N, C-alpha and C positions, 0 to 999 in steps of 0.2 A: 503493498500499499505506500503511495507517492505522499510524503509529509508536504503539504502547506504550505505552512511554517518549520522548516526544521533547525533539528536544535542538534544537528553536530555537522562536521563537514561530508562524512560520509553520505545522510541524507540529503546535503545539498546537493553530492554528486548523481548520484539516484535520481533527481528529479530535471538535473542537466542532461543527464543519457534520455531519459524519457519525452523530452520535447525538444521542436528542432530551433527554437530563438525563446533566451527567459532573456527575464527585465528586473536584477534584480533593487531588492526595497529597504531601506532601512530607516530612518528618522521620522523621513516623508519631507524636509529641512530644505530638499534642490528638488523639489518634484518635475522642473524641467528636463532634467539629468534621465530619468526614467525612461527607453525605448520600447519599440516595441515586444512584443513575444509575451511567454508564459511567467505573469508575476512573482516573483519567487519573495515572500517578505521574510530579512535574518534576523527581524525581532526575535528569535527565540535560538540565536546565537549569540548569546553573551557570556560575559564573562571573563575578568583577567588569569588567564590561566596559571602568568609567572612573572614577578617582580621583584628585581634583584633591586634595594634599593642602594645599597653597596656601590651596582654595578652600573648606577645610574640605565636600566633600560627595562620593561617591563614589555611582555607578550599575553594581547587579550584575541577577542575575537571580535568579527568586523560588525556584528550587531551590537558592541558594548557602548553606552551612550560615551561621549565627551566627558559629558556633567560624573560620572561614574569613577571617570578614568581620574579625572581632576580633583575629587575628591581625594580617591586612596591617596595619590602626589602631594598631595598636600600638607596630611597628616604627617607627611618624610620630609613635610620641608623640601619641595620640589615640583615640575613644573612645565608643561608642554611651551616653549618660549615666545614658537610662532602665534601663539592666538588663535587656535579653532576657530571658527564662523557658528555660530547659533546654536552653539552647547544647550543657551536656556530654554532651547525649542526641540532639542530632542535630536540632536544630530551627530551618529554615529562615526566612530572609528571606520569603518569601509566607506561610507559614505565623505566623508571629511576627503578618505587617500583617491578615490575615486574622482572627486571635483581638482582636488589639488588646492582648492582655496583655505589663503589665509586671513590673518587679521594684520593689525598694526603693526605685532609684536618681530616681522618678519624682516622691517630693516633694519633692525642691530644683529640679529643672530642668525637671521636663513630662515626662508622655508619647508613646506614639509618637509618637503623631499629630501631635506638636510638636515631631517632627524627619521626619517623612517628607514631601517636598515631590513625588516625581514617578512614574508610574508607564505602563508601559504594558500594557495588560492583553488578553483576548479577549472581546469581549458576545458575548452569548446565541445570534445572527447567525452568529458566527465570524469576526467583522470586528477586526483588530486597531485598537486605539483606542491613544493616548498625552495625557495628560494632564499639568501642570503642565513641571516642566522640571531643568533639572540646575545651576542657581545657586538661593541662597540666596533674594535676591528675585528672585524671576523674573515675577512676574505681577499684576494687580490684578483684583478681582471677586470669584467665588466658587473658592476653593478644596477643588476638585475630590476630588481624589488624598483628604484627609482623609474622605471617605464609604467607603473600602476598609475602615482602619483598625476592625478588628472587626467586619466587614460577613458573617464565616463563610465567605466566597468564594461571597457570592448575588449579586454587581452581576455580576461575572467575572471570567474565572480569568487573575490577575494573573502574568505571564512578565518585567516586568521593576520594580524598583523605584529611589528614588534619594533618598536621603538627606543629611544634613547631619549634623558631628558636632560635637564639640566639643576642646578642647585635652586633653588628660589629665591630673591635677590632679598634679603634684608628689611630695607626700605622704600617705599618710590614717591614720588613727588611730581604731579600734576598742574602745567600751569596754564592759563588759556590767554591766546592774544589777543587782542581784538585790534585791524589795523581798519584806516581811514578809507581806501580801496584794494584794490585786488592785486594792482601792482606792486603794491608795497610789500601784502602779503607774502608773495610768492618770492620776491627778492630778499624778503630778511629769512625765507622757508631756505634756500639755496644757503645761504649766509649761513644759517643754522647749522646745515651738513657738513661744512669745512670748519664748525668750530674741533675743541676741544672738549665738551660738553658728553661726547657721549649719547645722543638719545638715545633712549628705549624706544621709542616711537614718535612720531609727527606727520601728525595727520590735518590736512585746510577742509574746510568747508566754506564753499563760493557763496551760499546765499550769503552768509555775513562778515565773510569778510576773516574769518578767525583760524590761527588755527591751534591744534591741542598738541604740547608737549609733555611727551613723559622722561621722567630722568628715574633712575635704578642705582642702587647700590648702598654701599654703609649708612646708615641715617646720619650719624657726625660728621662722615663726610659730601652729605648732601647737604646737611645745612650750611657747611662755611661754602660749600658754592651758590647755592642758589642767590646771594645776596649778588655778589657778582656779573648770573648771570642777569638779572634783572636791573643792571645799573646798564650793562650794553642792550638791554632793550626797550631805551628811555623811548623809543619814537612809535612808542605804543600804546594801549593799554593792554596792562598786564593785573593778571588775576592769580593768585595759588588758591586751589580748590582745596577744599578738606580733605579727608582720604574717604567720608560716605560721597559726599560729589564728586570725585573723581571714579568710586570704583562704578557710580551710577551712571556716567559719562561713558567711561570702554566696554560696557557693558551694551550700555543703547549702542556704540557704535560697532559692537560686534554681533548686535540681530539686526543690522541695518534698519533699525529706528527711524532714521533720516528720510528716511522712504514714507511716505505718508501710503500710495497707491498700490494696488496689486499689479503689481509689472514683473517684466523681465529682467531681470540682473545682468546686464552684459558690460567685461571686464576688458579695457581696454590697458595696454602697456604706455605708458608714452614717458618723457620726462620731464621738470618744469618749466622747462623755454617754451613747450606746445601749450603750457595751460591756458594762457591767455584767448591765445586764436580756439582752441575745442570749445575751450568755457563761450567765446563768443560766436561760436556758430551751430553750438548748442541753445541761446538764451532765446531764437526765435521758434524755438519747439517747448511742448510742457515735458521736458524730462528731468528727472531728479537727478543729481549728480554730486559726489562727493571724492574726493582725491587722496588715497590713500600712499602710504610709505613711503614719509616724506616727496609726493606728486609722481612717483613713479607708476602710478597704475592709476588711472579714471574706475569709475566705479558709473556704469548710466541704467537709470532707472526707466524701461522701456514700453509701455502700455502692450504693444502688438506687435505679432511678425512680419507685417508690413512697414512698420517705422523701424524696424532690426536694421530691414535689409536696407533704406533710406539715410539710414544713421548711418552705418558701414559702410556707403560708400559718399 
């Protein structure tokens, strides 16, 4: 009897062998990625199977939610630095890898693919395949698991994933920078990336010409650095957010709450020098937009498939 919501890798393989096309579904936070074919729910394929805090690695089944993983890591003062998206909405490890989506933390430490070190998946023939390992340095040669980052599930059904993690920062500080115009905001964004501040995250909200800057590290060192940073930011209105306010703002950003519409999210790799031209072109349309990772990624909220083609052109 075939399992509609398998609870093991072997059951996933059984379902794949029984159908010509399979569409894997996790937390349904990214429904646009779900393709045609027999829907295969992975919500039963959950749990952390191996966690070596001293080695800074963990292995978990693909249907495990990001929130569950974050809670376990937090107990050991560790975290996933690339800021996985939609954790509050129920995003899973499998969907996160398949989409390749990262949050603001990618700016300092790299993206999901830099922390993804091992995978077990079911291929198109219904065979179980394992690649990579459960230690940070596990093999020489081609880093096969990286292929699955952003592959949208086209290379196989993920059933188990292994990640390396980092020690969580002892403290963070968030500064909100308000500018009179977009030109000044983008100039300052570029200047910040060239400083020795080591920003942990730097995001640009074009609607209010506002930068959100996060710093992380030793609390005493941060307290010493903040006054000097504030003096260098004398050309704008600066507000240091409380810990509660900062947590809410970053969580809101990870959940894309800046987009109030039911829309398709389009990720556009750019450079800060192109933000002005792109934003001017988009201003003529009712398109929500946000510029992340120090201006190197534009997120566009687009209402329909026809508009996606027009914006792409």
